[in-house]
MARDO-955466 format. One line per 3 residues: their letters; for each residue z, x, y of N, C-alpha, C. Coordinates in pm, 1 decimal, decimal comma. Example, Ala and Ser with C-alpha at 12.3 -4.5 7.8 and 13.67 -1.06 7.14 Angstrom:
2
as) 780,0 1319,0 -569,0 780,0 1230,0 -450,0 780,0 1320,0 -330,0; 708,0 1285,0 -225,0 714,0 1367,0 -106,0 787,0 1290,0 3,0
//
This chain:
213
xxx) 28,8 98,8 -127,7 32,4 -16,4 -19,4 -6,0 129,3 129,5; -69,5 21,6 268,1 -33,7 86,2 348,2 73,7 53,0 464,2; 182,5 160,3 502,3 309,5 56,6 498,0 315,5 134,2 696,3
xxx) 366,9 42,9 740,3 399,5 100,0 915,5 536,8 79,2 958,4; 586,7 180,3 945,5 765,6 152,6 1000,4 735,3 163,4 1112,4; 720,9 31,1 1203,3 762,8 68,2 1337,1 999,5 39,4 1345,0
xxx) 977,3 196,6 1419,1 1110,9 273,8 1406,7 1147,1 366,1 1352,8; 1132,4 470,9 1353,8 1166,7 610,5 1292,3 1235,0 702,6 1314,4; 1367,3 595,1 1296,5 1519,2 662,6 1250,3 1572,3 658,6 1111,3
xxx) 1684,6 643,6 1096,1 1778,8 701,4 997,9 1721,8 645,0 863,6; 1689,1 466,0 860,0 1643,5 424,8 832,7 1519,6 409,3 767,1; 1431,7 395,3 850,2 1297,8 447,1 853,8 1261,2 509,9 801,9
xxx) 1291,0 606,9 844,5 1212,8 778,4 876,9 1270,4 817,5 710,2; 1426,6 741,9 627,1 1455,0 767,5 499,8 1345,9 663,2 394,4; 1294,8 579,8 405,5 1278,2 456,5 360,3 1104,6 531,2 324,3
xxx) 1027,9 553,6 477,6 912,2 619,5 476,5 884,9 707,7 390,7; 967,4 871,4 427,3 953,9 919,6 294,0 972,5 878,6 174,3; 1071,3 833,3 131,1 1062,4 771,6 -20,5 954,3 715,9 -80,0
xxx) 886,0 603,1 65,5 778,2 563,6 -10,5 650,1 603,7 41,7; 646,4 766,1 20,9 527,1 836,7 42,2 548,9 912,6 -76,7; 614,1 928,9 -131,7 713,2 990,8 -187,4 633,7 916,8 -356,8
xxx) 688,5 829,8 -353,3 600,7 660,5 -423,2 495,5 657,5 -489,9; 399,1 757,7 -334,1 205,6 696,9 -363,8 125,6 608,6 -256,6; 312,3 498,6 -153,1 213,0 500,1 -67,0 165,3 567,5 41,6
xxx) 85,4 517,1 95,1 12,5 581,3 292,5 171,9 502,0 358,8; 201,8 596,8 430,3 340,0 568,7 506,9 239,1 618,9 655,9; 269,3 569,4 805,0 268,2 544,2 888,9 368,5 577,7 961,3
xxx) 431,9 645,4 1022,0 566,9 629,2 1090,5 497,5 642,9 1204,0; 573,9 526,7 1314,6 579,5 489,3 1427,1 679,3 556,5 1543,9; 646,9 564,0 1673,5 716,3 574,3 1801,4 666,6 544,2 1880,9
xxx) 728,2 450,5 1985,3 708,9 584,8 2168,4 668,5 702,4 2187,0; 711,0 795,6 2110,9 690,3 961,7 2140,6 638,4 1026,4 1992,2; 580,0 999,7 1965,3 516,2 1028,1 1799,6 530,8 1177,7 1767,1
xxx) 518,5 1274,0 1942,3 564,0 1415,8 1874,4 595,8 1420,5 1777,7; 748,0 1322,2 1824,0 802,7 1379,7 1851,6 928,0 1358,0 1596,9; 819,1 1306,7 1610,2 732,0 1291,3 1442,9 748,1 1398,4 1404,6
xxx) 757,4 1481,3 1436,9 597,4 1648,6 1336,8 717,2 1624,4 1250,2; 876,4 1683,7 1258,3 921,5 1689,5 1170,1 961,5 1649,8 1021,6; 988,9 1457,2 1060,8 941,5 1395,6 963,4 787,5 1405,6 894,1
xxx) 731,9 1440,5 933,0 600,9 1370,8 863,8 613,7 1537,4 782,1; 687,9 1657,1 868,1 664,7 1783,7 723,6 760,5 1776,1 650,5; 834,8 1652,7 616,4 928,9 1667,9 555,9 896,4 1580,3 410,7
xxx) 807,7 1503,1 429,9 734,7 1377,5 383,8 664,4 1488,0 270,2; 659,2 1415,0 186,6 489,2 1405,6 50,8 453,8 1325,7 71,1; 312,0 1374,3 38,2 193,2 1223,6 0,4 115,7 1204,3 154,1
xxx) 92,4 1099,8 143,5 -6,6 1037,3 233,9 93,2 989,0 345,1; 108,0 1130,5 502,1 217,4 1021,1 594,8 154,7 1030,3 766,7; 120,1 1024,2 837,8 101,5 991,6 989,3 228,1 939,1 1091,3
xxx) 215,2 1046,1 1176,7 294,0 1014,3 1289,1 205,6 892,9 1408,3; 194,3 786,8 1454,4 128,0 781,3 1538,4 175,4 602,1 1612,1; 182,3 572,8 1757,7 199,6 511,4 1820,2 245,6 393,6 1805,7
xxx) 371,3 298,4 1847,9 349,5 174,6 1784,7 245,1 115,4 1807,4; 158,5 129,7 1876,4 73,2 68,6 1935,3 -53,3 85,2 1823,6; -69,1 176,2 1794,0 -192,7 265,0 1664,2 -139,0 164,9 1508,0
xxx) 24,2 166,9 1510,9 40,8 148,2 1364,6 50,1 -26,0 1377,3; 50,9 -125,9 1533,3 14,7 -263,2 1486,5 -146,8 -259,0 1495,3; -199,0 -145,8 1509,0 -348,0 -234,4 1503,5 -440,0 -167,9 1438,6
xxx) -348,6 -59,9 1282,0 -412,1 -8,9 1181,9 -416,3 -126,0 1050,9; -361,7 -249,8 1081,8 -378,0 -348,9 978,9 -325,1 -301,9 862,9; -174,6 -313,3 850,5 -113,0 -225,2 763,7 -125,6 -330,6 645,3
xxx) -49,8 -345,9 550,6 -45,4 -413,5 462,9 135,1 -453,5 438,9; 169,6 -421,8 508,5 324,8 -410,9 518,4 392,8 -336,9 593,1; 465,1 -378,1 736,6 506,6 -363,2 825,2 698,1 -323,8 822,5
xxx) 696,9 -191,5 840,6 891,5 -225,5 824,4 961,1 -198,4 953,0; 1033,2 -309,4 1013,8 1139,6 -354,5 1135,9 1224,0 -263,9 1077,5; 1247,9 -171,1 1169,8 1385,3 -80,4 1164,9 1379,1 -37,4 1299,3
xxx) 1418,3 -113,2 1371,0 1419,4 -42,1 1545,5 1557,1 -110,0 1587,6; 1649,9 -99,2 1688,5 1780,5 -154,2 1733,9 1702,0 -366,0 1747,8; 1762,5 -427,7 1701,1 1796,3 -541,7 1704,8 1714,4 -610,0 1896,7
xxx) 1744,3 -515,0 2011,7 1685,5 -554,2 2103,3 1592,3 -555,9 2160,2; 1519,6 -486,0 2011,6 1340,5 -420,8 2059,2 1268,0 -537,8 2023,0; 1354,2 -668,3 1913,2 1260,2 -739,0 1867,1 1211,6 -842,3 1971,1
xxx) 1242,0 -854,6 2035,8 1172,9 -982,1 2205,3 1126,5 -912,4 2178,8; 1064,2 -764,8 2275,1 921,1 -720,9 2328,9 855,5 -700,0 2239,6; 862,7 -667,8 2124,8 746,4 -607,1 2013,2 733,4 -731,6 1954,2
xxx) 811,2 -865,1 1993,8 679,0 -975,1 1914,9 578,7 -1033,0 2025,4; 639,5 -953,0 2150,0 570,3 -1025,9 2273,1 419,6 -910,4 2252,9; 453,6 -850,6 2242,2 368,2 -732,2 2314,4 247,0 -702,1 2180,9
xxx) 337,8 -716,8 2022,3 182,9 -709,7 1927,5 151,0 -864,6 1874,7; 189,6 -966,8 1927,0 155,0 -1086,5 1867,7 4,9 -1161,5 1818,3; -96,2 -1018,8 1869,4 -235,6 -1050,5 1794,8 -245,4 -933,2 1706,6
xxx) -142,9 -847,2 1680,5 -131,4 -768,9 1547,4 -133,1 -823,2 1459,8; -15,1 -873,3 1411,3 54,7 -868,2 1293,3 81,1 -1015,1 1269,6; -18,5 -1112,6 1272,0 -36,8 -1181,9 1248,3 -53,6 -1204,4 1071,7
xxx) -52,3 -1263,8 977,0 -30,5 -1304,2 893,2 -22,6 -1160,7 758,1; 69,1 -1099,6 820,6 151,5 -945,7 774,2 213,4 -963,2 690,1; 284,2 -935,4 640,9 447,9 -920,5 608,4 492,1 -802,3 674,1
xxx) 590,9 -866,4 724,6 720,1 -755,3 795,8 838,5 -766,6 747,1; 890,9 -641,2 707,5 1026,9 -650,2 626,4 1119,3 -578,4 775,4; 1215,3 -707,1 732,1 1333,7 -715,6 876,9 1450,3 -635,6 857,2
xxx) 1458,8 -492,8 901,0 1611,2 -412,7 843,2 1690,4 -428,9 976,3; 1696,7 -424,5 1067,3 1709,7 -472,0 1184,3 1886,3 -557,7 1151,3; 1988,6 -465,4 1261,1 2039,3 -575,4 1262,3 2140,2 -595,2 1415,4
xxx) 2244,7 -734,8 1413,9 2278,3 -780,1 1581,0 2433,9 -685,9 1610,9; 2411,2 -565,5 1672,4 2548,5 -509,7 1715,3 2503,1 -527,0 1809,4; 2637,5 -637,3 1903,3 2657,7 -664,1 2031,8 2650,0 -603,0 2129,0
xxx) 2770,7 -474,8 2085,1 2790,0 -354,4 2163,4 2690,2 -230,9 2229,3; 2600,2 -229,7 2088,9 2465,9 -172,2 2134,0 2345,5 -244,0 2161,0; 2324,0 -379,2 2145,2 2187,5 -463,2 2125,0 2216,7 -543,2 2296,6
xxx) 2385,5 -586,1 2323,4 2374,3 -642,1 2400,0 2386,8 -799,1 2409,9; 2395,9 -870,1 2499,9 2458,5 -1055,5 2528,2 2335,4 -1117,7 2384,6; 2227,4 -1044,9 2387,3 2087,1 -1162,9 2310,5 2147,3 -1065,2 2138,8
xxx) 2193,2 -1014,9 2115,9 2241,4 -1010,8 2007,7 2422,3 -1063,2 1987,2; 2480,0 -1031,5 2067,6 2578,4 -1156,6 2060,5 2522,7 -1309,7 2054,3; 2418,7 -1345,8 2157,1 2364,5 -1516,5 2123,1 2371,0 -1527,6 1982,2
xxx) 2308,7 -1407,6 1921,4 2173,9 -1519,7 1825,4 2332,2 -1478,0 1697,3; 2420,2 -1433,5 1700,1 2516,5 -1397,7 1602,1 2607,4 -1513,4 1636,0; 2607,8 -1606,6 1759,5 2686,5 -1698,3 1768,6 2619,8 -1830,1 1760,1
xxx) 2477,3 -1833,8 1695,3 2353,7 -1940,2 1706,3 2352,5 -1983,7 1572,7; 2342,6 -2098,2 1572,2 2277,1 -2170,8 1422,9 2198,2 -2145,4 1316,2; 2159,5 -2040,9 1347,0 2010,7 -1935,2 1245,3 2124,9 -1827,1 1267,1
xxx) 2018,8 -1745,8 1168,2 2090,8 -1659,6 1142,2 1989,5 -1503,1 1190,9; 2018,7 -1366,7 1190,5 1931,7 -1302,5 1221,0 1796,5 -1242,1 1177,8; 1785,7 -1280,0 1037,4 1682,6 -1270,8 969,7 1567,1 -1382,6 1014,0
xxx) 1606,6 -1527,5 1084,1 1589,7 -1617,0 1099,5 1582,7 -1636,9 1269,4; 1613,1 -1577,4 1354,6 1598,1 -1489,5 1498,2 1425,6 -1410,1 1463,0; 1441,5 -1316,6 1347,4 1274,8 -1284,6 1371,4 1182,0 -1333,0 1284,1
xxx) 1237,8 -1380,6 1241,6 1098,9 -1441,3 1115,1 1069,8 -1595,0 1283,6; 1136,2 -1623,7 1345,7 1070,0 -1694,0 1485,7 971,1 -1621,4 1560,8; 1064,8 -1482,2 1591,8 1027,4 -1424,0 1667,8 840,6 -1337,0 1641,9
xxx) 850,5 -1363,2 1450,4 692,3 -1252,3 1473,5 639,6 -1386,6 1384,9; 656,6 -1528,1 1412,5 600,5 -1629,5 1337,7 452,6 -1679,9 1284,0; 377,3 -1535,8 1317,9 257,1 -1588,4 1237,5 242,3 -1451,5 1147,4
xxx) 370,9 -1363,9 1087,9 406,7 -1334,6 1013,9 474,3 -1356,4 896,7; 491,7 -1337,7 775,9 581,1 -1362,1 690,2 691,9 -1253,2 713,1; 818,7 -1264,4 668,8 885,9 -1206,1 721,8 993,3 -1188,0 599,6
xxx) 1002,4 -1058,5 510,0 1139,1 -1031,7 420,0 1243,1 -968,5 485,7; 1332,7 -1030,9 411,0 1499,5 -973,6 475,8 1541,6 -806,2 391,5; 1575,2 -739,5 451,7 1607,4 -597,2 300,9 1602,0 -469,4 413,5
xxx) 1681,1 -403,3 294,9 1688,1 -235,5 401,1 1821,1 -271,9 493,6; 1912,5 -354,2 478,3 1969,7 -323,9 604,0 2129,5 -335,3 600,5; 2119,7 -300,1 475,3 2273,6 -333,3 430,3 2304,0 -206,1 373,1
xxx) 2203,6 -122,3 330,9 2204,9 -13,7 255,4 2250,0 81,1 386,9; 2363,6 209,4 335,2 2328,0 349,6 397,6 2224,1 410,3 445,0; 2217,6 454,7 510,9 2065,0 579,5 529,1 2125,4 670,0 463,9
xxx) 2215,5 712,4 422,8 2240,3 882,9 327,0 2244,5 829,6 189,0; 2269,6 657,7 150,6 2238,2 631,1 4,6 2090,2 639,9 16,4; 1990,1 582,9 84,8 1845,2 575,9 88,4 1771,0 734,4 31,1
xxx) 1881,9 806,0 155,0 1807,4 911,0 106,1 1861,7 1031,4 -44,1; 1974,5 950,3 -96,2 2000,7 1085,9 -182,4 2023,8 967,2 -342,4; 2055,1 852,2 -317,9 2017,8 730,1 -439,1 1861,7 674,5 -476,3
xxx) 1764,9 763,1 -362,5 1653,1 718,8 -442,8 1637,5 759,2 -590,1; 1549,8 703,0 -659,1 1480,2 731,7 -784,3 1522,7 761,6 -890,3; 1666,6 746,5 -912,0 1749,5 772,8 -979,5 1719,8 659,2 -1166,1
xxx) 1797,9 722,7 -1238,0 1763,8 663,8 -1366,4 1831,0 530,0 -1414,5; 1901,5 557,2 -1416,6 2064,3 520,6 -1450,7 2125,9 490,7 -1340,2; 2240,0 393,2 -1335,0 2287,5 314,8 -1246,0 2250,8 339,6 -1129,1
xxx) 2160,5 217,2 -1124,0 2071,2 277,3 -984,6 2189,8 151,4 -849,1; 2117,4 169,2 -815,7 2200,9 70,1 -652,2 2145,1 -42,3 -564,7; 2130,4 -109,8 -595,6 2052,2 -316,1 -566,3 2084,3 -263,7 -416,2
xxx) 1971,9 -353,3 -421,5 1854,6 -364,2 -263,3 1861,5 -485,3 -234,9; 2011,5 -618,0 -165,6 1925,1 -711,0 -192,3 1885,5 -754,1 -76,0; 1784,7 -880,9 -93,9 1611,8 -918,1 -16,3 1609,8 -1062,1 -56,3
xxx) 1573,1 -1077,3 101,8 1505,2 -1257,4 61,2 1403,0 -1248,1 113,4; 1265,2 -1339,6 109,5 1234,9 -1372,6 166,2 1129,2 -1533,9 161,0; 1008,4 -1534,4 234,4 991,7 -1641,7 294,3 849,2 -1715,6 177,6
xxx) 854,3 -1660,7 78,2 782,3 -1695,6 51,0 730,1 -1650,5 -150,8; 658,6 -1667,5 -248,0 645,6 -1569,7 -341,5 580,5 -1464,0 -362,7; 458,6 -1486,3 -249,1 383,4 -1311,9 -249,5 446,5 -1198,3 -165,7
xxx) 544,1 -1258,6 -82,1 638,2 -1217,1 8,3 806,9 -1132,0 -47,0; 837,7 -1229,0 -176,5 890,3 -1212,9 -261,9 868,0 -1064,3 -398,7; 743,3 -1095,2 -447,7 694,9 -1047,9 -518,7 678,7 -815,7 -452,4
xxx) 601,5 -864,4 -336,7 604,4 -718,6 -279,6 721,4 -656,8 -217,9; 833,7 -726,5 -152,7 971,8 -618,2 -159,1 1026,9 -602,5 -295,0; 1010,9 -683,2 -392,3 1089,3 -632,1 -534,7 991,4 -530,1 -606,4
xxx) 873,8 -523,4 -585,9 763,3 -405,4 -579,1 822,6 -252,5 -556,8; 863,0 -301,1 -377,7 889,4 -145,3 -269,1 1013,8 -112,5 -319,2; 1064,2 -209,3 -379,2 1193,2 -187,0 -351,3 1243,6 -148,0 -501,4
xxx) 1130,9 -130,2 -591,4 1146,8 -40,6 -772,5 1116,2 13,8 -729,8; 1002,1 44,3 -710,7 913,9 205,5 -671,1 990,2 264,7 -591,8; 1121,4 262,1 -487,8 1170,3 398,7 -502,6 1317,1 422,2 -590,6
xxx) 1341,8 331,5 -607,6 1453,4 360,1 -799,9 1526,5 304,6 -714,2; 1525,8 220,0 -621,8 1639,8 46,4 -647,6 1595,1 -59,1 -770,4; 1740,9 -80,8 -732,8 1754,2 -242,8 -822,8 1728,9 -347,2 -716,1
xxx) 1662,9 -404,6 -729,4 1644,7 -534,5 -636,0 1678,0 -641,3 -664,9; 1721,2 -716,6 -581,3 1884,5 -853,6 -564,3 1838,9 -942,1 -481,6; 1701,5 -1090,9 -556,4 1710,3 -1184,1 -441,0 1827,3 -1248,4 -435,6
xxx) 1850,0 -1269,5 -297,5 1961,1 -1397,7 -242,9 1907,5 -1516,3 -207,7; 1761,5 -1526,0 -224,4 1697,8 -1674,5 -137,7 1624,0 -1653,3 8,3; 1627,7 -1759,9 26,6 1513,9 -1720,3 146,8 1615,3 -1707,7 241,3
xxx) 1522,1 -1665,0 381,8 1581,2 -1659,3 554,9 1754,6 -1661,7 467,3; 1737,9 -1853,6 526,5 1885,8 -1857,7 584,5 1996,4 -1869,1 493,4; 1905,8 -1745,7 354,4 2068,6 -1754,0 312,8 2108,5 -1594,7 306,2
xxx) 2020,0 -1529,3 428,8 2066,7 -1384,4 458,4 2171,3 -1337,0 564,4; 2274,0 -1482,5 578,1 2423,5 -1442,9 600,9 2466,5 -1364,7 578,6; 2541,0 -1338,8 453,6 2572,7 -1259,5 364,8 2522,9 -1122,2 398,0
xxx) 2409,6 -1054,6 440,1 2377,6 -940,2 445,9 2377,5 -950,1 543,9; 2442,1 -1001,8 687,3 2429,6 -952,2 863,1 2554,1 -896,5 803,1; 2579,8 -759,7 946,4 2731,3 -714,0 968,6 2858,8 -753,7 971,0
xxx) 2963,8 -737,5 919,8 3053,8 -753,8 928,2 3069,3 -876,7 855,5; 3006,0 -921,4 663,4 2946,1 -979,0 658,6 2947,6 -937,7 469,1; 2978,0 -1046,6 380,9 3021,0 -982,2 224,6 2935,4 -949,7 161,4
xxx) 2831,6 -867,1 144,5 2723,9 -738,3 164,2 2683,1 -715,4 189,4; 2749,6 -699,8 320,7 2670,5 -530,7 431,9 2788,7 -407,1 429,6; 2681,7 -364,6 376,5 2778,5 -204,4 329,9 2730,7 -134,4 210,9
xxx) 2737,8 -246,8 129,9 2780,5 -220,6 46,7 2671,7 -180,9 -32,3; 2749,4 -59,8 -115,3 2612,1 -8,8 -175,6 2706,0 0,2 -367,2; 2639,6 -62,9 -427,4 2686,3 -92,0 -564,1 2583,0 -198,6 -623,1
xxx) 2613,4 -128,3 -780,5 2538,6 -150,7 -874,0 2454,8 -318,0 -845,1; 2374,1 -342,2 -921,1 2332,6 -545,1 -901,6 2437,0 -619,7 -1019,0; 2498,3 -582,8 -1065,5 2547,2 -676,9 -1138,3 2717,8 -647,3 -1057,7
xxx) 2755,4 -567,3 -1007,8 2897,1 -564,6 -879,5 2854,7 -678,6 -818,1; 2675,6 -596,6 -720,9 2647,2 -663,9 -571,2 2620,7 -793,4 -640,6; 2567,3 -884,8 -740,7 2542,9 -1038,6 -738,8 2712,1 -1054,7 -743,0
xxx) 2822,8 -976,4 -847,7 2905,3 -1100,1 -865,6 2967,4 -1108,3 -667,0; 2956,5 -1005,2 -622,3 2983,0 -1078,2 -479,3 2898,9 -1156,4 -408,7; 2822,0 -1156,7 -469,3 2735,8 -1287,9 -355,4 2785,7 -1444,5 -437,5
xxx) 2801,1 -1405,3 -579,2 2789,4 -1510,2 -602,5 2966,6 -1524,4 -538,8; 3047,4 -1412,7 -532,0 3149,9 -1474,5 -471,6 3187,4 -1537,9 -279,9; 3134,5 -1468,0 -259,4 3088,2 -1588,5 -132,4 3025,2 -1671,2 -122,8
xxx) 2971,3 -1701,7 -225,9 2875,3 -1876,7 -185,6 3004,6 -1916,0 -299,5; 3095,9 -1907,7 -311,9 3170,1 -2005,3 -443,3 3343,3 -2011,4 -325,7; 3383,0 -1969,7 -179,2 3442,7 -1985,3 -116,9 3411,1 -2117,7 -2,3
//
């Protein structure tokens, strides 16, 4: 697959490197792509560093959104003509202390953070994944043969569900489907499975426990 990384920090950078190692074409992007040269040099496989506009114009199969949450509004407006009918993996988290009142408003609303992203990128298909795992675990726990860590994910339709599962499995993690986007409250900061690095069985137990309360 051709994957555009929108936001190439700790999460985006580590995921991009692992997907490239697994054989995918990866485009790291930033407002300042020249700063991504070290990331490209550290990566194996077919990788490039480009600006965000070029990434959205590159007609990728999948886009990973790994920016600060506050960037969602601007990105969705600026590039609305480019991401339609594509798949976006939302790995963002709303942190009011970093992202300001916009993030607090979303956390106080009657919808969750992934539903907000889906509303903003409304012509794309949104997956929620990779927002609960620590960046260091993405780097150190990939491609394990045994005792794999689970990655929870949610999707809007069957196609998105299958692609999310594949991209998680491709880098040696165990996919755990938690439902559609309305079920992702448990993945948000300070909620039941946020920040948990666990096997699939242990993570499923937490999911089930949170829903029985």
